[in-house]
C-alpha positions in Angstrom: 219.8 55.2 110.8 221.2 59.1 111.1 222.8 58.9 107.9 219.4 57.9 106.3 217.8 60.6 108.5 220.3 63.0 107.1 219.3 62.4 103.3 215.2 62.4 104.2 216.3 65.8 105.8 218.3 66.7 103.2 215.3 65.9 100.8 212.1 68.1 103.1 214.5 71.1 103.0 214.9 71.0 99.0 211.2 70.4 98.5 210.9 72.7 101.1 212.3 75.6 99.8 211.4 74.7 96.2 207.5 75.0 97.1 208.2 78.3 99.1 209.7 79.7 95.5 206.4 79.0 93.6 204.2 81.0 92.2 201.7 80.1 94.1 199.6 80.8 98.2 199.0 77.4 98.4 202.3 75.9 97.9 203.7 78.5 100.1 202.1 77.2 102.9 202.7 73.3 101.4 206.3 75.0 101.2 206.0 76.0 105.1 205.3 73.1 107.2 208.1 71.0 104.7 210.6 73.2 105.9 209.1 72.9 109.6 209.0 68.8 109.2 212.4 68.8 108.3 213.9 71.0 111.1 212.1 69.0 113.5 213.8 65.9 112.5 216.7 67.7 112.4 216.6 68.5 115.7 215.7 64.9 117.0 218.7 63.0 114.7 221.0 66.3 117.1 220.1 64.3 120.0 221.5 61.6 118.7 219.4 58.6 118.2 219.8 55.9 121.0 217.7 53.0 121.1 217.3 52.3 124.7 215.8 52.8 127.6 213.9 56.1 129.0 216.1 58.4 130.9 214.3 57.6 134.4 216.4 56.8 137.7 215.6 53.7 139.2 215.1 54.4 142.8 218.0 52.4 144.1 220.4 53.6 141.8 222.6 57.3 142.3 223.2 58.2 138.3 221.5 57.4 134.8 223.2 54.2 133.3 223.1 54.1 129.5 221.9 53.9 126.8 218.7 56.4 127.5 217.0 59.1 125.1 218.2 62.5 125.4 214.4 63.9 126.6 215.1 67.3 125.3 215.4 67.2 121.5 211.5 65.5 122.0 210.5 68.4 124.3 211.8 70.6 121.8 210.5 68.9 118.9 207.2 68.7 120.7 207.1 72.6 121.1 207.6 73.3 117.9 205.4 71.1 116.8 202.9 73.4 118.7 204.1 76.9 117.7 204.3 75.5 113.6 200.6 74.2 113.9 199.6 78.0 115.4 202.1 79.6 112.6 200.6 77.4 109.6 196.8 78.0 111.0 197.6 81.9 111.2 199.1 80.8 107.7 196.4 79.2 106.0 193.7 81.8 107.5 195.8 84.7 105.8 195.7 82.5 102.3 192.0 82.4 102.9 191.9 85.9 103.3 194.0 87.2 100.2 191.9 84.6 98.1 189.1 86.6 98.9 190.2 89.7 98.3 192.5 88.7 95.0 190.2 85.8 93.5 193.7 83.9 92.7 196.6 82.5 94.8 199.1 83.3 92.2 201.4 85.9 93.4 201.8 88.2 90.4 198.0 88.8 90.7 198.7 90.4 94.0 200.2 93.2 92.0 197.2 95.2 90.9 195.6 95.6 94.4 198.0 98.5 95.2 195.4 101.3 94.4 
C-alpha cells in the first residue's frame, strides 16, 4: 500500500511542478493545489499506514496496545488542508484581479504593465 502511495505522491508532485512551469495563471493555481495534496499524502504516508483501531486507551488498560493509528499526522494534515484552502482562495482572488487588470492570464502579457 505504501509503495502505491509513493508512486501516486511522485505523480502528483510531477504534475504539480509541470503545471507551475506553464505560462498560465490558472494552471499555476492548479499546480499549487496538486502540490498541496501531494504534501498531505506524503505526511499521511510518513505517519505509517495502519489498519487497526483508533488510538483510544480503554478504561481498564494502563497503556495503548497496537495496532493503532497515529493521530499526529492526521492532525497535521487537517491543519494543512485548512491553511491550503485559505492560500488557494487568496490565490484565486489574486488571479481574478490580475486578469481584470491585464485582460489575459498569460504570464508574458504581464510584462507590459510596468508603465
